[in-house]
C-alpha positions as CSV (number, residue, x, y, z in Angstrom):
1,M,46.2,42.8,156.7
2,P,44.8,42.9,153.7
3,I,45.1,40.6,150.8
4,A,45.8,41.7,147.3
5,T,43.7,40.2,145.0
6,A,44.2,39.1,141.1
7,S,44.4,41.4,138.6
8,Q,41.6,40.9,135.7
9,T,42.9,40.8,132.2
10,I,39.9,41.0,130.6
11,G,37.0,40.3,133.8
12,P,33.7,39.9,132.8
13,Y,33.3,41.4,129.6
14,W,34.9,38.4,127.5
15,H,31.4,37.9,126.5
16,L,31.4,41.0,124.1
17,L,34.1,39.4,121.6
18,E,31.4,37.0,120.7
19,D,29.7,40.0,118.8
20,E,31.4,40.7,116.4
21,S,30.3,44.0,115.2
22,W,32.3,45.2,118.5
23,A,35.2,44.9,115.6
24,D,33.5,47.9,113.5
25,L,33.6,51.1,114.8
26,T,31.3,52.4,111.5
27,R,28.4,50.5,112.5
28,L,26.5,52.7,114.0
29,G,26.5,55.1,110.8
30,A,29.9,56.8,111.1
31,A,30.3,57.0,107.6
32,A,27.1,59.0,107.2
33,A,27.9,61.2,110.3
34,H,31.6,61.5,108.6
35,P,31.6,61.6,104.2
36,D,34.7,63.5,104.9
37,R,36.3,60.2,106.5
38,R,38.2,57.5,104.7
39,P,36.7,54.6,105.9
40,I,39.9,51.7,107.2
41,V,40.2,47.7,107.6
42,L,43.5,47.2,109.9
43,S,44.1,44.2,110.6
44,G,47.3,41.7,111.7
45,V,48.3,38.4,113.0
46,L,49.4,39.1,117.2
47,R,52.4,36.6,117.6
48,D,53.9,34.8,120.9
49,G,58.0,35.1,121.8
50,A,58.2,32.4,119.5
51,G,56.5,33.6,116.7
52,D,53.6,31.5,117.0
53,P,50.0,32.6,116.4
54,F,48.3,34.0,119.8
55,P,44.8,33.1,119.9
56,D,42.0,33.9,121.7
57,A,43.5,37.2,123.1
58,C,41.7,40.3,123.1
59,V,42.7,43.6,121.0
60,E,40.7,46.9,121.7
61,L,41.1,49.5,120.1
62,W,40.3,53.3,120.5
63,Q,40.8,56.9,118.8
64,A,40.6,60.3,119.8
65,D,40.0,61.2,116.2
66,P,37.0,61.4,114.6
67,P,35.1,62.1,118.6
68,A,33.1,59.3,119.5
69,S,29.5,60.3,119.2
70,D,26.0,58.1,118.7
71,A,27.2,57.0,115.1
72,F,31.1,56.7,116.2
73,P,32.0,54.9,119.6
74,G,35.7,55.3,119.0
75,F,36.2,52.4,120.8
76,G,36.2,48.6,119.7
77,R,37.5,44.8,120.4
78,S,38.5,42.0,118.4
79,R,39.3,38.6,119.3
80,T,41.8,37.2,117.5
81,D,41.4,34.1,115.9
82,R,43.0,30.2,116.2
83,D,45.9,32.1,113.6
84,G,45.7,35.3,116.0
85,R,44.4,37.3,113.3
86,Y,42.7,40.6,114.3
87,R,40.5,43.4,112.6
88,F,38.8,46.5,112.6
89,R,36.5,48.3,110.6
90,T,36.9,52.1,111.6
91,L,37.7,55.8,110.1
92,M,41.4,56.9,109.4
93,P,42.4,59.1,111.9
94,Q,43.3,63.2,111.8
95,P,46.3,64.8,113.5
96,V,45.5,65.4,117.1
97,P,47.0,68.3,119.4
98,A,49.7,67.1,121.1
99,A,49.5,66.4,124.9
100,G,51.8,68.4,127.4
101,A,52.6,70.8,124.4
102,P,50.2,74.0,125.7
103,G,50.3,77.1,123.9
104,T,52.1,75.3,120.8
105,N,50.6,74.0,117.6
106,A,52.4,70.5,117.8
107,L,50.1,67.9,116.6
108,Q,50.2,64.1,117.1
109,A,50.4,62.1,113.6
110,P,47.2,60.3,113.0
111,H,47.1,56.9,115.5
112,L,45.0,54.4,116.8
113,A,45.6,53.0,120.2
114,L,45.4,49.5,120.8
115,A,45.2,47.3,124.4
116,I,46.4,43.8,124.2
117,L,44.3,41.6,126.9
118,S,44.7,37.7,127.1
119,R,45.7,34.8,129.2
120,G,48.9,35.0,131.3
121,L,49.1,39.1,130.4
122,M,48.1,40.0,134.7
123,H,48.0,43.7,133.0
124,A,47.3,44.9,129.4
125,L,49.9,46.0,127.4
126,H,49.4,49.2,125.3
127,T,51.1,50.7,121.9
128,R,49.7,52.6,119.1
129,V,49.0,52.1,115.5
130,Y,50.6,54.7,112.8
131,F,50.4,54.5,108.9
132,A,52.9,54.7,107.0
133,G,53.7,57.7,104.6
134,Q,51.8,60.3,107.1
135,A,54.0,63.3,106.8
136,L,53.7,63.9,110.9
137,N,55.0,60.3,112.1
138,E,58.6,62.4,111.9
139,A,57.8,64.8,114.5
140,D,55.4,62.7,116.5
141,P,56.3,62.9,120.1
142,V,55.6,59.9,120.9
143,L,57.1,58.3,117.5
144,S,60.0,60.2,117.9
145,A,61.0,59.1,121.7
146,I,61.3,55.3,120.4
147,A,65.0,53.9,119.1
148,P,64.5,54.6,115.3
149,A,65.3,50.6,114.8
150,R,62.4,49.8,116.6
151,R,59.8,52.4,115.2
152,G,58.8,50.1,112.6
153,T,56.8,47.9,115.2
154,L,54.1,50.5,115.3
155,I,53.7,51.5,111.5
156,A,51.4,49.8,109.6
157,T,51.4,49.1,106.1
158,P,49.0,49.5,103.5
159,L,47.5,46.9,102.1
160,G,44.9,48.3,99.4
161,A,41.6,48.5,98.7
162,H,39.5,45.9,101.1
163,D,35.8,45.6,101.7
164,G,35.4,49.0,100.4
165,A,38.1,50.1,102.6
166,D,41.7,50.9,102.7
167,G,43.5,48.4,104.0
168,W,46.4,48.5,106.3
169,Q,48.1,46.1,108.3
170,L,50.2,45.9,111.6
171,D,51.3,42.4,112.8
172,L,52.1,42.2,116.9
173,R,54.6,40.7,118.6
174,L,55.0,39.9,122.2
175,Q,58.3,39.3,123.0
176,G,61.6,38.7,121.0
177,G,63.6,40.5,119.1
178,D,61.1,42.0,116.9
179,E,59.0,42.5,119.8
180,T,56.5,45.1,119.1
181,V,56.9,48.7,121.2
182,F,54.9,48.8,124.0
183,L,53.8,51.9,126.2
184,E,53.8,52.2,129.8
185,F,50.3,54.2,131.5
């Protein structure tokens, strides 16, 4: 009888977190390749169920827009510091077609996908980041499927200009009354 092996939360790639450039999706020339896109900085604090900062975790970011290219990887990783802070520099995404709605003009609101990996988590936790004030937020199929009282856990708030980019903040909570909505894949 085969014996199941333990799941790897981040596997052999933890060393990639030591290189902070992985959290900068614009590092390869994305601004020149996409001059019509605003650079943004997304930051926040990862907290545990008691509300304490959750240090030494990995937050991965993926975005479908703009499409990945030699100038824009579309993927990044940020480690949380001892205060639970993570930070990414990327480009503001645009709406993308809604999956499962072939033959329609349905669009998803601009968003980023996040995955959280850390000690004690046997499987990555997946969520999304939406941006306050986006007209498509109300019609987004994923956001619309979430109870209105819980949607706010996925909506980043503007912080103003930061390092030549628009700043956005989304704090993440692993458990508790204001737990971030996590998605199943």
